[in-house]
C-alpha positions in Angstrom: 199.4 175.1 120.6 200.6 175.1 117.0 200.3 178.9 116.7 202.0 179.4 120.1 204.9 177.2 118.7 205.1 179.4 115.4 205.0 182.6 117.5 207.7 181.3 119.7 209.9 180.3 116.7 209.2 183.8 115.1 210.3 185.4 118.3 213.4 183.4 118.3 214.1 184.1 114.7 213.8 188.0 115.4 216.2 187.7 118.3 218.7 185.6 116.0 218.1 188.3 113.3 219.3 190.9 115.6 222.1 189.0 117.0 223.5 187.0 114.1 222.2 189.3 111.3 220.2 186.5 109.4 220.7 186.9 105.7 218.0 187.8 103.2 217.1 184.3 101.7 216.2 183.4 105.4 213.8 186.3 105.6 212.5 185.4 102.2 211.8 181.8 103.3 210.2 182.9 106.7 208.0 185.5 104.9 206.9 182.9 102.5 206.0 180.5 105.4 204.1 183.4 107.0 202.1 184.1 104.0 201.3 180.3 103.1 200.1 180.0 106.8 198.1 183.1 106.8 196.3 182.1 103.6 195.6 178.5 104.9 194.4 180.2 108.2 192.2 182.3 106.2 190.7 179.7 104.3 189.5 177.8 107.4 188.0 181.1 108.9 188.3 184.5 107.3 189.4 187.0 109.9 192.0 184.6 111.3 195.3 184.8 109.5 195.0 188.1 107.9 197.5 189.6 110.2 200.1 186.9 109.5 199.4 187.3 105.7 200.2 191.1 106.0 203.2 190.5 108.1 204.5 187.8 105.7 204.1 190.4 102.7 206.1 192.8 104.6 208.9 190.4 105.4 209.0 189.3 101.8 209.0 192.9 100.7 211.9 193.5 103.0 213.8 190.5 102.0 213.5 191.5 98.3 215.1 194.9 99.1 212.0 197.0 98.3 211.5 198.0 101.8 213.9 198.9 104.7 212.6 197.9 108.1 214.6 198.2 111.3 213.8 196.2 114.5 211.5 198.9 115.9 209.6 199.2 112.7 209.1 195.5 112.6 207.7 195.5 116.3 205.1 198.1 115.1 204.3 196.0 112.0 203.7 193.3 114.3 201.4 195.2 116.5 199.7 196.8 113.4 199.0 193.2 111.9 197.7 192.1 115.3 195.3 195.1 115.4 194.2 194.7 112.0 193.3 191.1 112.6 191.6 191.8 116.0 189.7 194.7 114.5 188.3 192.5 111.6 187.3 189.8 114.1 185.4 192.3 116.3 183.6 193.9 113.2 182.6 190.4 111.9 181.7 189.2 115.3 179.3 192.1 115.8 178.0 191.9 112.3 177.1 188.1 112.8 175.5 189.0 116.1 173.2 191.6 114.7 172.6 189.3 111.7 171.5 186.4 114.0 169.4 188.5 116.1 167.6 189.9 113.1 167.2 186.3 111.8 165.7 185.0 115.2 163.3 188.1 115.2 162.3 187.4 111.7 161.7 183.7 112.4 159.6 184.4 115.7 157.3 186.8 113.7 156.8 184.4 111.1 155.7 181.6 113.5 153.0 183.8 114.9 
């Protein structure tokens, strides 16, 4: 529910940025919030939140003027951040499954 609200708010801000040309300090604040939220989420469970942190970093970099991102580049950055997070989740999940199956095989052999 919370992340749905955050995503909805981000979508509204993107639309407002296009329509009203939101100024750089607003983007700086939104990027900082995204970075902080991503770090807090990563502290709770590693792969979660890394995409949000990367995206927040891009937003802050854009707000400071070091990087020029248009609307479609931002959409591609959203997709890229999502793919990074999804890929890490899949890698870590498969690694945990292999590790747990190895541990269960090890413990069953030691009982015999």
